[in-house]
N, C-alpha and C positions, 0 to 999 in steps of 0.2 A: 492848203487853202481853207479847209473846214475849220481849222483851229483859229484862224483870224476872224472868221465871221462873228463868233460869239462876242468878243470884246468890242468889235466895231459897232455891232447893233446895240449892245448894251450902252457903250459910251455915248454914241450919237443919239440913241433913243432917249436917254435921260434929259437931253436938252428939250425935248417935247413933253415927255411924261412928267417931268418936274413941274412944269407950268400947268399941265392938265390936273395935277394933284391939288392945285389951288382952286380949281373950278368944278371938278367932278366929285362924285361920291367916293371918298377914300376907301371905305369898306369894300365896295365893289371892285375898285382897282386892285386892292390887296388880294381879294379872293381870286380874281381872274389872273393876276400876275403869278401868284403862288401855284394855282392850278396849272397854268401854262408851263411854268418851270418844271413842275413835277411830272406832267405828262410827257414833256419833251425828253426828260431824262429817262423815263420808262421806255419810250419809243426808240431810244438809242440802242437798246438791247437787240431788237430784231432787225435794225437797219443794216443794210449791206452795200448800198450804192452810194457814190459820192453825192448824188442829188439828194438822197435822203439825209445824209449827214449834214450837208450844207443847210437844208431846210430846217432840220431839227436844231442846228446851231443858231440859226436866225430866230427860231421860236424861243429857244432858251434865252437868248440875248434880249429879246423883246420882253419876255416875262420878267427878267431881272431888271430891265430898264423901268418897268412899271412899278416893281416892288420897292427898290431901294429909295428913291426920292419920296415915294408915298409914305413909307414907314416914318421917315424923318418929318414929313409934313404933318402926319397924324400925331406924332409925339408933340410937335409944336402946337397943334390945335387943341389937344386934350390935356395939356399939362399947364399948370399955373406958371406964369413967366419966371417966378423966382425958383422954380424947380426944373425949368426946361433944360438947362445945361446938364444938370445931374441926371435927368431922365435920358437924355441923348447919350450921355456917357455910359449909363447902365445898359442901354440898348447895344451900343458898340462893344461893350465888354462881353455880353452874351453872344453877340454875333461873332466876335473874334474867337471866343472859346469854342463856338460851334465849328469854326474852321479848324482849329487845332485838334479838338476831340474827333471831329469828322475825319480828318486826315489819318489819325491813328487807327480809328475803327475801320475805315475802309481798307487800310493796309492789312489789318488783321483778318478782316473778312475775305479779302482777295487772296491772301496766302492760304487760308483754310478752305475756301469754296470756289475760287476762280473769279475772273474779272466781272462777269455779269452780275454777281450777287451784290457787290457794293453799289453798283449803279442802281440796281433795283431798290436797295435799302435807302439810298439817298433820295431817289425818286419818290418812294413811298413816304419818307419822312418830310418831303416837301409838299405832298398832296394833303397830308393830315392837317397841317395848319390852315390850309385853304378851307377845310371843313369846319375847323374851329372858328375861323373868321366868319364864315357863313352863319354859324349857329350863335356865336357869342357876341359878335359886334353888330348890334342893331342900330 
């Protein structure tokens, strides 16, 4: 059941957060969404009960629902209309490369160090951009 919570919250949540990205401060939404995702991932490590796993899956889904449409809305807002399609394509290229490289690296880390280490690495790598957003995107 825990596995289904994340995509359900993410998918349905985007229906609301996509519209909110048109009205709220995108920088704050991106910061809080990335921070929420990173902390949820890090908290999966000590989680032991089904209730904890379900709650963290919902938190991870909510963070993802905040981040994904907001990134696209921010690109649309901050890019000249003639460059918008190219900018979104570049964003999706790097996002897709992140999935591919992340899968390879987490497999290597898991083989070398165990399953908690790749979760910690991805959680940390998700929190870092939240800090960058907070500092750089004014």
